[in-house]
PLY file of the C-alpha trace (Angstrom):
ply
format ascii 1.0
element vertex 191
property float x
property float y
property float z
element edge 190
property int vertex1
property int vertex2
end_header
-18.70 1.79 8.93
-15.64 1.68 6.72
-13.38 -1.33 6.13
-10.02 -1.78 4.46
-9.78 -5.16 2.74
-6.09 -5.63 1.91
-5.56 -8.59 -0.40
-1.98 -9.67 -0.87
-0.19 -10.76 -4.03
2.42 -9.71 -6.56
1.80 -7.61 -9.65
2.72 -8.95 -13.06
1.24 -11.51 -15.42
3.67 -14.22 -14.30
2.15 -14.13 -10.79
-1.51 -13.99 -11.82
-3.64 -16.80 -10.32
-0.72 -18.41 -8.49
-1.07 -19.70 -4.93
0.79 -16.65 -3.58
-1.69 -14.33 -5.35
-4.86 -15.83 -3.92
-5.49 -12.54 -2.09
-5.82 -10.75 -5.44
-8.24 -13.44 -6.67
-10.44 -13.01 -3.58
-10.38 -9.22 -4.06
-11.45 -9.60 -7.67
-14.30 -11.96 -6.76
-15.58 -9.64 -4.00
-15.43 -6.53 -6.19
-17.07 -8.32 -9.14
-19.86 -9.71 -6.96
-20.71 -6.19 -5.80
-20.47 -4.56 -9.23
-17.35 -2.57 -8.49
-14.26 -1.83 -10.52
-10.59 -1.44 -9.71
-8.67 1.71 -10.55
-4.93 2.31 -10.40
-4.10 4.56 -7.49
-1.25 5.27 -5.10
0.60 2.03 -4.15
-2.40 -0.18 -5.06
-5.24 -1.12 -7.33
-8.27 0.15 -5.41
-12.01 -0.44 -5.53
-14.69 1.12 -3.34
-17.73 -1.02 -2.61
-20.84 0.15 -0.80
-22.99 -2.63 0.63
-25.55 -2.74 3.47
-24.58 0.69 4.76
-20.89 -0.17 4.83
-17.99 1.03 2.73
-15.25 -1.38 1.72
-11.98 0.00 0.39
-10.47 -3.04 -1.34
-6.78 -2.82 -2.17
-4.36 -5.03 -4.07
-0.97 -3.50 -3.29
1.20 -2.80 -6.35
4.33 -2.61 -4.20
5.18 -6.33 -4.46
4.52 -8.62 -1.51
7.55 -7.63 0.58
6.43 -3.98 0.74
2.68 -4.57 1.27
2.82 -2.60 4.53
3.47 0.68 2.70
0.19 0.35 0.79
-1.81 -0.84 3.80
-0.57 2.00 6.02
-1.14 4.63 3.30
-4.76 3.55 2.65
-5.59 3.14 6.35
-4.40 6.69 7.00
-5.95 8.18 3.86
-9.37 6.58 4.49
-9.14 6.94 8.31
-9.87 3.26 8.91
-9.57 1.81 12.41
-7.18 -1.11 12.95
-10.03 -3.46 13.88
-11.70 -2.69 10.53
-8.67 -3.86 8.56
-8.80 -7.36 7.06
-5.70 -8.79 5.40
-6.23 -11.78 3.09
-3.29 -13.95 2.04
-2.02 -17.45 1.27
-0.83 -19.69 4.10
1.33 -22.81 3.68
0.72 -23.95 7.26
-3.01 -24.41 6.64
-4.42 -27.25 4.53
-6.02 -26.46 1.18
-9.49 -27.34 2.50
-9.46 -24.65 5.21
-9.76 -20.91 5.80
-8.72 -19.42 9.12
-9.85 -16.07 10.48
-8.05 -14.61 13.49
-8.08 -11.25 15.32
-4.26 -11.16 15.27
-1.27 -13.47 15.19
2.31 -13.62 13.93
3.51 -13.27 10.36
4.40 -17.00 10.26
7.26 -16.18 7.91
4.99 -14.47 5.37
6.87 -11.48 3.93
3.69 -9.51 3.18
2.62 -9.77 6.83
6.12 -8.90 8.05
5.95 -5.69 6.04
2.46 -4.84 7.38
3.60 -5.53 10.95
6.58 -3.18 10.47
4.40 -0.44 8.97
1.60 -0.68 11.56
3.77 -1.55 14.58
1.41 -4.36 15.62
0.20 -7.86 14.73
-3.24 -7.17 16.23
-5.45 -6.81 13.18
-7.82 -9.34 11.57
-6.27 -11.80 9.13
-7.93 -14.27 6.80
-5.50 -17.06 6.00
-6.32 -18.94 2.81
-4.84 -22.42 3.23
-2.78 -23.51 0.23
-1.36 -26.68 1.82
2.28 -27.70 1.61
2.42 -30.46 -1.00
5.91 -29.79 -2.26
9.25 -31.60 -2.26
12.04 -30.43 0.04
13.61 -27.25 -1.32
10.71 -26.56 -3.71
8.67 -24.21 -1.51
9.19 -21.12 -3.70
8.17 -23.01 -6.86
5.08 -24.31 -5.07
3.99 -20.94 -3.69
4.60 -19.14 -6.98
3.05 -22.01 -8.97
-0.44 -22.24 -10.45
-3.18 -24.37 -8.93
-3.47 -27.89 -10.34
-6.59 -28.94 -12.25
-7.58 -31.09 -9.23
-7.23 -28.14 -6.83
-9.15 -25.59 -8.90
-12.76 -26.56 -7.96
-11.92 -26.39 -4.23
-10.02 -23.11 -4.68
-13.01 -21.61 -6.51
-15.35 -22.73 -3.71
-13.03 -21.26 -1.08
-12.74 -17.94 -2.94
-16.55 -17.72 -2.68
-16.37 -18.56 1.05
-13.69 -15.90 1.54
-15.99 -13.33 -0.12
-18.79 -14.40 2.27
-16.32 -14.05 5.16
-15.67 -10.40 4.25
-19.43 -9.75 4.20
-19.98 -11.65 7.45
-17.18 -9.80 9.23
-18.84 -6.48 8.34
-22.37 -7.59 9.32
-22.10 -9.99 12.28
-18.55 -9.21 13.48
-15.32 -11.10 14.00
-16.22 -13.65 16.74
-19.36 -14.90 15.00
-17.58 -15.05 11.64
-14.67 -16.98 13.17
-17.15 -19.50 14.60
-18.76 -19.79 11.19
-15.65 -20.66 9.16
-12.67 -21.69 11.28
-13.69 -25.31 11.86
-15.12 -26.02 8.43
-13.36 -28.42 6.09
-14.38 -27.34 2.61
-14.98 -29.98 -0.04
-16.41 -30.13 -3.58
0 1
1 2
2 3
3 4
4 5
5 6
6 7
7 8
8 9
9 10
10 11
11 12
12 13
13 14
14 15
15 16
16 17
17 18
18 19
19 20
20 21
21 22
22 23
23 24
24 25
25 26
26 27
27 28
28 29
29 30
30 31
31 32
32 33
33 34
34 35
35 36
36 37
37 38
38 39
39 40
40 41
41 42
42 43
43 44
44 45
45 46
46 47
47 48
48 49
49 50
50 51
51 52
52 53
53 54
54 55
55 56
56 57
57 58
58 59
59 60
60 61
61 62
62 63
63 64
64 65
65 66
66 67
67 68
68 69
69 70
70 71
71 72
72 73
73 74
74 75
75 76
76 77
77 78
78 79
79 80
80 81
81 82
82 83
83 84
84 85
85 86
86 87
87 88
88 89
89 90
90 91
91 92
92 93
93 94
94 95
95 96
96 97
97 98
98 99
99 100
100 101
101 102
102 103
103 104
104 105
105 106
106 107
107 108
108 109
109 110
110 111
111 112
112 113
113 114
114 115
115 116
116 117
117 118
118 119
119 120
120 121
121 122
122 123
123 124
124 125
125 126
126 127
127 128
128 129
129 130
130 131
131 132
132 133
133 134
134 135
135 136
136 137
137 138
138 139
139 140
140 141
141 142
142 143
143 144
144 145
145 146
146 147
147 148
148 149
149 150
150 151
151 152
152 153
153 154
154 155
155 156
156 157
157 158
158 159
159 160
160 161
161 162
162 163
163 164
164 165
165 166
166 167
167 168
168 169
169 170
170 171
171 172
172 173
173 174
174 175
175 176
176 177
177 178
178 179
179 180
180 181
181 182
182 183
183 184
184 185
185 186
186 187
187 188
188 189
189 190
């Protein structure tokens, strides 16, 4: 069983550990937990993790968010990974900070990374893990909020949720999508 874990974000130090780059932070936590290491490769930083008889190809696209689909399509084709074994992890403004939401499909919700993936794959029917970042920003300040760093108050909850997102990847590969959805979709995380 082979999985492609596509974690969205933007490359560059100015984007590191911002809300929009939470996908990269989840990727890093998963790869670290399993003793892996990223390497620079075509269109992405890539790590290969072997765990419980499964292979995880973890990618952080280096194409910038708006072209994430190029990297996802390339690695799916190269590694011959089935659509149902793709998991895309990204930030979501429409979901509160204390939640994660796993779905088998769904629209891009205005997220440029997902738009790009949808264009490249020609479908919205692939598993998505939405990492709620909330929407605590003043009118007209959405970009600053999304590209901003977590506040000191938010950090403990974000750290907890990164761990839960890592467990979600493992659960998806061991017990499957429906059971994993039941496990996390209705949980309100708190520290």
